[in-house]
Each structure stands twice: as structure tokens, then as C-alpha cells.
N, C-alpha and C positions, 0 to 999 in steps of 0.2 A: 256200380262196378270198379271194376279193381280189372284191368289188363291182363296177371296173368294169369296163364290158363287157359286164355283166351283160344279157340281156332276161328280157320280163317274155312267157309262155304261158301257152294258159286251154287245159284242156283236162280230158276228162271218163273219169274212173279209175270203174273198175268201180260207175258210173252217179252218181256223185256229182263238180259241178264244180270243178274244181281250177286256181287260180292263183299262181303260182311267179313268181321271178325269180330264178333262177340263168346260170350261161354258160353258151353256147349250145354248148357240145363235152360239156356233163353229161351224163353217158348217162341215163338210162334205170333202167337195173340201181342204179345210187348213188342214182337219188331215190328209188325204190323201198326199195330198203333204208336205204339211210342219213337220207334227209330226213322219209320216212313210216313209216319203222319198218311196212311190210311185207316177212318176210325171206323168204316160200313158193317168189322167185324168187332163183338161186342166180347166186353170180358164178365162175361157173367157171374161163373159157379164158378171155374176156374180149377175144376174135376170134373170135367170131359162132362154134365148128365145136362145139359139145361141148353147145346145146340146153339146162343146167338153168336161162339167165335167162328161156325163152320165154314170155311175151306174148300177149294177142292184140290188134292193132293195127285197128281199124276190120274185127273180123272174121275175119281174118289173122296167121298165126301168125307171130310176127318175136323177133331175136334185141335183148333190152331192155340188150345190152350196147351193142350196134348202133346203135340209136335214140338219135338226140344229143334236147336239149330242144331246138334250130329245129326239131325235127323232131314236135314235139309236136302244135304249135298246132292246135286244135280235131280236133285225133284226139280218135277213143272206143278209152281203155285197157281191159284186161279185163287183171288179175295174175291168177295162182294163185288165191288170198284168193277173186276175185268169182267161178271160175266156176260157183258150185251154183247161182249165179242161172241158169244155164242145165241147163235139164232132158236135153239130150245129155252135159253132162259128169255129172251127178249119174252118167247109165249107164252110162258112159266106168269114171269111177272106181270104181264097183259090181264092174263086169264086169273092171277091173284086178285088184281085193282079193278079186273066189274066183276068179282062174287065179294069187294069189299071185306079182305078174308083179313084186313090187319087193322089192328085201331090206335095206340098206343107206338106201333112200326120196329119193338125194340126189338124184335124174335124174326124178322122179314127178313133180312140180309142172311140168316143161319138156313131158316127154311127154305131159301128162295134155293141156296145152292144148294138142300139134300135133296127137295125133288127135280135139277138141272139132273143132277147126276144124277138118280135112278132114271132118269126119262130117258138121260141119253144113252144108258145101257141097256136100259128096260122099257124099252117106246112103246111094250101094249102091257103095262103095268095098268093094274085093278083099282078098285081102293083097298083092298088086303093089302097090297105092295106097297100104298104110297102108306094107309095108316106103322105100316111096319116099316120102309124109312124115317117115317114123324115119329119114331118113337124115342132117338134123341131129342128133340127140340123140345124144348116147354114154351108155349105161348096160353098168359096166365087175363086174356084179354076176350078173343075169340070165345073159347069154345071148340076151337078146329073143323065145325058143319062147313064153315067158311070156306076154311085150309081148304077139308077135302074140293070142297065141291069143283074150288079155280084149279087144283090139279089133274084131277079128274075130266073136268075141260080145255086141261091146255096136251093133256094126252091124246083127247080124243083130238083134237083140231092137228098137232102133229102126227097121227098114224095121216089124218085126211089129205094132208099135205105130201108133195113128191121128195123122196129120198135125198139131203142133199151133202149128204157122204159126211156128216157130220158124226166121230165118235167120240165116249167115254173118253178114250186116253191115245191119240196120234201123233204116235213119232215122227212122221214128218208135217210134222205143224204144228207153228206157235202163234201164238193166239195175238192179237192186234194186229197183223200183216197182211197183207196182199197173197192168196195162196194160189198157185196154180191149176188144172185141174188134176186128179192122181190117174197113176201107173191103171190104175181100171176104166181109165175112162169118167168116173163116177165125178161129176163139178164139184166143189168144197167150194165153200162159203166163203163169201172175202168180206170182211170186218168192216161195218158201215163207211165211218171214216179212212177209210185204205180206198173205197172205193170214188168220194168224191175227187 
């Protein structure tokens, strides 16, 4: 890639501020894999249909292969590697494992990101919500039944837990660092590595 025409872009990735100089049309999926060595997000179809490159952008699941560098300025991006900062993601992962949701695992990071975003935004998501959210994720191994069971189990567990103060996009919170109680007095979770 030639340096001519590159842009400077600054964004947060998994709680860390990043500054890059890249071509404006360089895809986030490629930035993650090629430049930052974060390989959990996969490049499958490259046209936004398979969901293997799914990341969270400002709390919403988006396809990394459709997100260009020029769109990253000021954004909060969470790659699959950063999902464990969310208690919700850890519960989603555990429930998917318990249901043997994946065989080859290629789609697992993208599906986990999608389900985490869904449940953070809609804690009372039901089966229809889960199926609708997964329309952008392809799994060629499992047939989705075990994925849906795992997602339903995660949603049920999360509904039964006290509110953690976790939201789909909280401007006062940056991933992977300790957070004080919010102004409303609702405790916000401290990432496990920060609590040690």
C-alpha cells in the first residue's frame, strides 16, 4: 500500500487508544489482522454476509470487512479479543460452550460479538430477537439450534443477575480498565485483570 493519500485515524480498540496512518478505504478487518495481529475476527466473504469479521463499534455489532478506516475516527471498537471485558460476553461464551454451539469455531468470534451486542442492548431478547440478530452470521457446521439454545441460556442467566451497569455503549467507560461507580450509584463492573 502506497503512503500517498493515507489518512490519520484515531480510535479506541479494546480500551486502548490507537493512532494509525492508512489508506481511507483500508478495511477494519484487515487493520485488525494485518496491522495489529488480532486474528479472532476472520475475513470470510469480504462483503458483509457471513459475519465472521464481526466487531462491536460504539456498542453495536458491525462487519469489520465493511468498515473503512475513514469511518473509525473517534469510534470505540471492540474486537473479539476484547469481549471478555464485558460480563455479558463471558456469560454468552460460557453458555455457547455448554451447548456445544460450535464445531470448527471459525464463526464463533463473530457470533459471540453479535450476541453480546444484542443482549447488552436488549437484555430480554427472546428466540425471535436472537434469530433476527444472527441473520448476518453464517455457521456451516451446527445448524444454529445449539447456538440459539446457548444464546437463550445466556439471556436467561443475565436476566436473573443483578444489574451490572453494563450498557451497549457507555461513554464514561473504557474497556480493560477499572471503573468507579457511576453517578447514579449503579456499580460498573471492573475488568478481571484490573481487579487483581
